[in-house]
N, C-alpha and C positions, 0 to 999 in steps of 0.2 A: 504494500499499500504506500502510495506516494505521500510524503509528509511535507507540507509547505516550509520554506526556509525560516519564516518567522517563528513557526512552532518549534522547529529543531533548535533554533537559537535560544528560545525560552527554556526548553528542556535542558540544554547544555549549560545554562547559567544557573541551574538549580543544584545545589550541593547534594541534596537527597538523591537526585537522579544520577549524578556523577558517581556517587558512592556505590551504585549498583553496576557500574561499568568496570571492566578489567581488561588488562592486556596480558597475553601469555609470554613467558620467557622463551627466548630462542626463535621468536618470530619477528621479522622485520616489517614494520608498518610504515608506509610512505604515503602521504596524502598531499595533494595539491588541489585546491579548490579555487576556481576563478569564476564561479557563477555570478559574482557581483561585478565582474568586469566584462564578461562575454555576453554579447547580444546576438543570439542565434537568428533573429529575424533580419537584422541588418548585416549579419556576419562580420561583426566588428568587435574590437576591444575598446571599451570606454574607460579611459584612465582618469577622467575628471578634468584634466587640463587639455586632453587631446583624444580624438576618436580615430582609431586606426582601422582601415578597411583591410581585413585579413586576406582577401583574394589577391591583393596587390603583392603579397609576399609568399604565397603558397604555390605559385606556378601551376595552378590547376589541380593541385592535390588537396584532398579533404583533410579535415582535422581528425586525428585518431584518438579514440577514448578507449583505454584498456586497463586491465588488471592482470598481473602475471603472478603465478605461484613461483617464488624464487627458488624453492627446493627442487621442483620438477621442471621448471621452465615453461610449464603449460599455461596457456591463456585461460583465465577465469572468464573474462569477457573481452571482446575486441570488436569495436564497430567504428564506422566512419561517419563523420558529420559533413554532409554535402550542402552546398548552397548554389542557387542558380548563377551567382556571380562567378563561380569557379569555371563555369562552362561558357561564359560569354567572352568574346574577345578576339 
């Protein structure tokens, strides 16, 4: 079930919720979240002081969104984000 970002932010700011969360030893966790910067409708990064059209830098290639199990090297998920601006030109 999809949880809106404002709800996730509220949950993660609650000490009682965080107390129920745990991380396992021996597992590498890497997270990069740019949803506050990425505009999928315009296919741009909005940095506050500048908006960057991503198609200008990707040479027609889509954005890759993926997760990999580092122990096995297998993809947990791997998909591409396409936008019509990648095909124009």
